[in-house]
C-alpha positions as CSV (number, residue, x, y, z in Angstrom):
1,M,-57.6,122.1,166.9
2,V,-55.8,124.7,169.0
3,L,-52.1,124.5,168.5
4,G,-51.0,127.4,170.6
5,N,-47.9,129.2,169.5
6,T,-46.8,126.9,166.8
7,Q,-46.1,129.9,164.5
8,M,-43.4,131.1,166.9
9,V,-41.9,127.6,167.1
10,H,-42.3,126.2,163.7
11,G,-42.2,129.3,161.6
12,P,-38.5,130.0,162.1
13,E,-37.6,126.3,161.9
14,F,-39.3,126.0,158.5
15,D,-38.2,129.4,157.1
16,N,-34.5,128.4,157.6
17,L,-34.8,125.3,155.3
18,S,-34.0,125.2,151.7
19,P,-36.9,125.7,149.2
20,M,-36.8,122.0,148.2
21,A,-36.7,120.8,151.8
22,K,-39.7,123.0,152.4
23,D,-41.5,121.4,149.4
24,Y,-40.6,117.9,150.7
25,L,-42.2,118.7,154.1
26,I,-45.3,120.3,152.5
27,A,-45.7,117.1,150.4
28,M,-45.4,115.0,153.6
29,S,-48.0,117.1,155.3
30,Q,-50.6,115.8,153.0
31,D,-50.6,112.5,154.8
32,D,-52.2,111.8,158.1
33,G,-49.4,109.5,159.2
34,P,-46.0,108.2,157.8
35,S,-45.3,109.2,154.2
36,N,-44.1,107.0,151.4
37,T,-40.9,108.5,150.0
38,R,-41.8,107.5,146.4
39,V,-45.1,109.3,146.7
40,I,-43.4,112.4,148.1
41,A,-41.0,112.4,145.1
42,E,-44.0,112.3,142.8
43,R,-45.7,115.1,144.7
44,I,-42.7,117.4,144.3
45,H,-42.2,116.3,140.6
46,R,-38.7,114.8,141.3
47,D,-37.3,111.3,141.0
48,V,-36.7,109.3,144.1
49,K,-32.9,109.7,144.1
50,Y,-33.1,113.5,143.9
51,A,-35.7,113.6,146.7
52,S,-33.6,111.3,148.9
53,V,-31.0,114.1,149.2
54,Y,-33.6,116.2,151.0
55,R,-34.9,113.3,152.9
56,A,-31.4,112.7,154.3
57,Q,-30.9,116.4,155.0
58,L,-34.2,116.6,157.0
59,I,-33.4,113.4,158.9
60,K,-29.9,114.8,159.7
61,E,-31.5,117.9,161.0
62,D,-33.9,115.9,163.2
63,V,-37.0,117.3,161.3
64,I,-38.2,114.0,160.1
65,E,-37.3,110.3,160.9
66,Q,-37.5,107.0,159.1
67,T,-40.3,104.9,160.3
68,G,-39.8,101.9,158.1
69,F,-38.4,101.0,154.7
70,G,-39.4,103.7,152.3
71,Y,-41.4,105.7,155.0
72,V,-40.7,108.9,156.9
73,D,-42.7,110.8,159.4
74,F,-42.4,114.1,161.2
75,K,-40.1,114.1,164.3
76,I,-41.1,117.6,165.4
77,P,-44.4,117.6,167.2
78,Y,-47.3,119.4,165.5
79,L,-45.2,120.3,162.4
80,R,-47.6,118.4,160.1
81,D,-50.5,120.5,161.5
82,Y,-48.5,123.7,161.2
83,L,-47.7,122.9,157.5
84,K,-51.4,122.0,156.7
85,E,-52.4,125.4,158.0
86,H,-49.6,127.4,156.5
87,A,-48.6,125.6,153.2
88,V,-50.6,128.0,151.1
89,H,-48.8,131.0,152.6
90,H,-45.3,129.5,152.1
91,Q,-46.3,128.5,148.4
92,M,-47.3,132.2,147.8
93,K,-44.0,133.5,149.2
94,K,-42.2,131.1,147.0
95,D,-44.2,132.2,143.8
96,I,-43.7,135.8,144.7
97,A,-39.9,135.4,145.0
98,K,-39.8,133.5,141.8
99,A,-41.8,136.1,139.9
100,Q,-39.4,138.9,141.2
101,T,-36.4,137.1,139.9
102,E,-38.0,136.7,136.5
103,D,-38.6,140.4,136.1
């Protein structure tokens, strides 16, 4: 799929989010449609209450939207596709930053 300049649009939007909000979105990107919030919490190894803080933040920032009880989906067009293509890159950046703080 050709997505055009999604890096220029989605990169800055994504980079400005907190690390946990990024993890939440990457966990959502594994689904092809609306994501179950309980499953997202499991993917990021957090309890539902903890993950709901980031869910609320992302809804407030118009990045995701509630699509039904216990389900959310991306509100920004093509963000799921962008994350599927770039999730490994963002995880590597996170791992490198963590390693540098441990030294």
